[in-house]
Structures are given as C-alpha cells and as structure tokens.
C-alpha positions in Angstrom: 23.9 192.9 -85.8 25.5 190.7 -83.1 22.7 188.1 -83.6 23.3 188.1 -87.3 27.1 187.7 -86.7 26.5 184.9 -84.2 24.1 183.1 -86.6 26.6 183.4 -89.4 29.4 182.1 -87.2 27.2 179.1 -86.1 26.3 178.3 -89.7 30.0 178.4 -90.8 31.1 176.4 -87.8 28.5 173.7 -88.6 29.5 173.6 -92.3 33.1 173.3 -91.2 32.2 170.4 -88.9 30.2 168.7 -91.7 33.3 168.9 -94.0 35.6 167.2 -91.4 37.3 164.1 -92.8 36.4 161.0 -90.9 39.3 158.9 -89.7 38.4 155.5 -88.3 40.5 154.1 -85.5 40.4 150.4 -84.8 39.4 149.8 -81.2 40.2 146.3 -79.8 39.7 145.4 -76.2 43.1 146.2 -74.6 42.6 147.6 -71.1 43.3 150.3 -70.0 43.8 151.6 -73.5 40.5 150.3 -74.9 37.8 148.7 -72.8 35.0 146.8 -74.4 34.4 149.2 -77.4 31.9 146.7 -78.8 29.5 147.7 -76.0 29.5 151.3 -77.2 30.6 152.9 -74.0 34.3 152.8 -74.1 36.0 154.7 -71.3 39.6 153.7 -72.1 42.6 155.8 -73.0 42.0 155.5 -76.7 38.6 157.2 -76.3 40.3 160.0 -74.4 42.9 160.4 -77.0 40.3 160.5 -79.8 38.4 163.2 -78.0 41.5 165.3 -77.5 42.4 164.9 -81.2 39.0 166.1 -82.2 39.1 169.0 -79.8 42.4 170.3 -81.0 41.4 170.8 -84.7 38.5 170.7 -87.1 39.9 169.2 -90.2 39.6 165.5 -89.1 37.0 163.7 -87.1 38.4 160.7 -85.3 35.9 157.9 -84.5 36.4 154.4 -82.9 35.4 151.3 -84.9 35.2 148.1 -82.7 37.5 145.3 -83.8 39.3 142.5 -82.0 43.0 141.7 -81.3 43.1 138.9 -83.9 41.2 140.8 -86.5 42.7 144.3 -86.2 45.3 144.0 -88.9 42.8 142.4 -91.4 40.5 145.3 -90.8 43.3 147.8 -91.5 44.3 146.0 -94.7 40.7 145.8 -95.9 40.0 149.5 -95.3 37.5 149.0 -92.5 39.7 151.0 -90.3 42.3 153.7 -91.2 44.5 153.6 -88.1 45.7 150.9 -85.6 47.0 152.6 -82.5 49.2 151.4 -79.6 51.0 148.9 -81.7 54.6 147.6 -81.4 56.9 146.2 -84.1 57.3 142.9 -82.2 53.5 142.2 -82.6 53.5 140.9 -86.1 52.7 143.8 -88.5 56.0 144.3 -90.2 54.8 142.7 -93.5 51.6 144.8 -93.7 51.6 147.8 -96.0 51.5 150.8 -93.8 52.8 154.2 -92.7 53.8 154.4 -89.1 54.1 157.1 -86.5 56.2 156.7 -83.4 53.8 157.9 -80.6 56.7 158.2 -78.1 54.6 156.4 -75.5 56.2 153.6 -73.5 54.7 150.8 -71.4 55.9 147.5 -70.1 54.7 144.0 -69.3 55.4 142.6 -65.8 55.0 139.4 -63.9 52.7 139.3 -60.8 52.5 136.6 -58.2 50.9 136.1 -54.8 52.8 137.6 -51.9 53.8 134.8 -49.5 56.3 134.7 -46.7 59.8 134.1 -48.0 58.9 134.7 -51.6 61.0 137.2 -53.4 62.2 138.3 -56.8 63.9 135.0 -57.4 60.5 133.4 -57.8 60.3 135.0 -61.3 63.6 133.6 -62.5 61.9 130.6 -64.2 58.4 130.1 -65.6 58.7 126.5 -66.6 57.2 125.2 -63.3 54.6 128.0 -63.0 50.9 128.0 -63.8 50.5 131.1 -66.0 47.5 133.4 -66.5 47.8 135.1 -69.9 45.6 137.4 -72.0 44.4 135.6 -75.1 45.9 137.1 -78.3 48.7 138.9 -76.6 52.3 138.7 -77.7 54.7 137.9 -74.9 58.5 138.1 -75.1 59.0 135.0 -72.9 57.0 133.0 -75.6 59.0 134.4 -78.5 56.0 136.8 -79.3 54.0 133.8 -80.6 50.4 134.6 -79.7 48.9 131.4 -81.1 46.7 129.8 -78.5 47.7 126.3 -79.4 51.4 127.1 -79.1 51.0 128.7 -75.7 49.0 125.8 -74.4 51.4 123.2 -75.7 54.6 124.9 -74.5 53.5 126.4 -71.2 51.1 125.6 -68.3 48.9 128.5 -69.4 45.4 129.6 -68.7 44.2 132.0 -71.4 41.5 134.6 -70.7 40.2 137.9 -72.0 40.4 139.7 -68.6 43.4 141.0 -66.8 41.2 141.4 -63.7 40.2 137.8 -63.7 43.9 136.8 -64.2 45.0 138.9 -61.2 42.1 137.5 -59.1 43.2 133.9 -59.9 46.7 134.9 -58.6 45.3 136.2 -55.4 43.2 133.0 -54.9 46.1 130.7 -55.7 44.5 129.2 -58.8 47.5 130.3 -60.9 51.1 131.2 -59.9 51.9 134.1 -62.2 49.9 136.6 -64.3 51.4 138.9 -66.9 49.9 142.3 -67.1 50.9 145.7 -68.5 52.3 148.1 -66.0 49.6 150.5 -67.0 46.8 148.0 -66.2 48.4 147.0 -62.9 48.6 150.7 -61.9 44.9 151.1 -62.6 44.0 147.8 -60.9 45.8 148.7 -57.7 44.2 152.1 -57.6 40.8 150.4 -57.7 41.8 147.6 -55.3 44.3 149.1 -52.8 44.1 146.0 -50.5 45.7 144.0 -53.3 48.9 145.9 -53.0 49.9 143.9 -50.0 48.7 140.6 -51.5 50.6 140.8 -54.8 54.3 140.5 -55.6 55.3 142.5 -58.7 58.4 141.5 -60.6 61.4 143.7 -61.1 61.9 141.5 -64.2 60.2 142.9 -67.2 58.8 140.6 -69.9 59.0 143.4 -72.5 59.2 147.2 -72.7 57.2 148.4 -75.6 57.1 151.7 -77.4 53.7 152.4 -79.0 53.3 153.2 -82.7 50.3 154.2 -84.8 49.8 152.3 -88.1 48.1 154.0 -91.0 46.9 152.2 -94.1 48.5 153.6 -97.2 45.2 155.1 -98.4 44.2 156.6 -95.1 42.5 160.0 -95.2 45.2 161.4 -92.9 49.0 161.1 -93.6 51.6 160.0 -91.1 53.0 163.5 -91.1 49.6 165.0 -90.3 48.9 162.6 -87.5 52.4 163.1 -86.0 51.8 166.8 -86.1 48.5 166.4 -84.1 50.2 164.2 -81.6 53.0 166.7 -81.1 50.4 169.5 -80.6 48.8 167.4 -77.8 52.3 166.6 -76.4 53.2 170.3 -76.3 49.8 171.2 -74.6 50.3 168.6 -71.9 47.3 166.5 -73.1 49.3 163.3 -73.6 50.7 163.6 -70.1 47.3 164.3 -68.7 45.9 161.1 -70.4 48.7 158.7 -70.0 51.0 159.6 -67.0 48.4 158.5 -64.4 48.8 155.0 -65.7 52.6 155.0 -65.6 52.8 155.2 -69.3 55.9 157.2 -70.1 55.4 160.2 -72.3 58.7 160.6 -74.0 60.2 163.5 -75.9 59.4 163.8 -79.6 61.5 161.3 -81.6 
C-alpha cells in the first residue's frame, strides 16, 4: 500500500511539475548578479534567486535566458523574455510598457583608486583630470546616466571594458586613475583578492545608490502581484538575506 501511495504521489508530483508555467528571466552579464550566462554555467546571484523562487513553489518555473545589457529591453518588448530583474528607473526603461515590482534591494556605485601616500578622499572630488575605467553599457550618474559609448569617450577620458576585474586590475597597475564598480562587486572582489584591500582607496563619495526593480512585460505569464508575493515569501524566510547580504546588498523591509 505504501508503495502504491508513493508511486501515486510521484506521478502527481511529476504531473504538477509538467504543468508549471515557464517564466523567462533575461540574464545579462552584470557581476555579481549575473556572470556570463551565455556560457551556460552562471553562478551569479540571479541564478541563486531563480533557484529559490523555484524551490518555494510549484506553480511557476523560472528559467534564465541569456541576453545583453544593450539588448535586454528589446528582448522584453519582443516577448523573448518575461522579466528583467535588478533594474533601476534611471537606466532608461520608463517609456517601455511594463509592470514593475520594487524588490526592496539596494546597491551603490563607488569610485576606486590606487592607494598612494598622501592620497585621500579629496582625490575623488573631480573626475575631469582622471583616466576612468568604466563598464561598457552601464549608466553612471556622473555622466548623466548616458550609457552611449561615443558620449562617454567624447566627454571623459574613459576606458570601456566588459570586466570589473580588469578595470580594478588597471587601477592597481596604474594604467587608469579611477574605476567605478558596484559596492556588491567590490565586496566580492576583495574577498577573493584580500591583498588588494591595502592597495585600493575606496571613495566615501557614491556615484549612485540604486534600488532594484523587476520589470514584467504586460503579457507576462506571472503578474506583478504574484511575483511580489513570491519575493515577500523569500524575504520572510530569510532567503533574500542569505543570497544578497554577503555582497553588501541591503535587503530592505517590504515597501
């Protein structure tokens, strides 16, 4: 009897899983949130969040769909993805048809320079005379949130790359003066490169503090209210804190 009951439970469970509604999350390289999803082995925070969302319920199955920073909004509009996660209103999506969910997660962008004798926080007061290492496609407050490559190269002495790690390495080697990185990435970088702590000067000045939102296309298979409810469940269970707090990403009370 127990075998029959177990078999029936297994069949019903499998059927339930088969009926789960697929929700596609756009995954653009944005460390530590998303790390090279196009390689199929993403180990970033978005992957951890998707796993937690799948484990806390059976109605929806969240999967990651590789995209890019410049293409992510077009993919959302064209229905290739259903959600764009870790977005901020200053990053250019206000005119896109969407539902949004305040994730109540907060990160910040800081300036990082080489630590030298006599150099202090005043070094970050002006950027006009600095060689900057920037992440291509990112929106920076000091640049008026204009992420266009041509604009940044014309108006600043900027070096654009697709690697925060390379940018910080250029700072340490003296090839650039200042790199801008998220507080979350810097936390992860220094944990992996503890010797760099004494080599780098981190600004008290913040380029931007950004609160993360999730964008859902209007015809997404999950509603904003449903997604917000799942996030709140993870928040109450301590899952959001487990995932994000180690990276100095603030997990705020429900809005």
